[in-house]
C-alpha positions, 0 to 999 in steps of 0.5 A: 505553540499550542493547538488541538486535534480537531479530527482523528482519521484512519483508513483500511487502505492507502490512497483513500479518504480516511474516516473519523474516529473519536479516539485511537491508540498510538503505537510507539515507532508505528503510528495509529492502530488500525491505519493503513499508513502505520508502519515501523518501516518508514518515517511517515507514521502519522500525517497532520494537516491543519483545518485551516488548509481544509477551509482554504479548499472549501473556500475554493469551492471543494466539498471536502472535510477532515480526513478527505486528504488522507491526513491522520490528524486534523489540527487547529491553531498550529502553523504546521509548516513553520515547524522544522524537521526534528520538532517534537510535540506532545499530543494529548497526555502521552503521545510524543511525535517528532516532525520527520517530513514537511510536505510530500511529492506526488508524482501523479495525481492520487485517488484523493486528487480525483475524489476531491478535485485537488490535494493540499496534503503535498503542499501543506501536510506534515509527517511525524514518527512516534517516539512514545505511544498512548491514546489520542482523543478528539479535542486533545491538546497539541503542545509544541513547546515543551521539554521531553527527555528520552 
């Protein structure tokens, strides 16, 4: 299974829409350099959301785009929800991530919900932790079926 990175998104603070960047350095066991969600203290180092999920929200009348749901990587061509926890993926030439969580629980509506009118991330987003760092560039390939030895 293969897809592409449609958008790379980072923010200075948690709970806000992320801004797109053309490339980012990814740090092993940490996440995206310069992003508020990056941390070696938890398993949700990088968040992914499919552009197809964002398009569903647009079709429902919301004026949203990549990064508006606080996702780090907006993907295209991969059924993210079909990937079980533990699935490994190569992003670009070097970065290796492992699916650590599918969806998340939102106890109260977050700032994204109030800014965008709804939030698809809790239902359709996934999270990975970083096994191997490197650089990701917008348009990079995401390869889900590959062999990786640590």
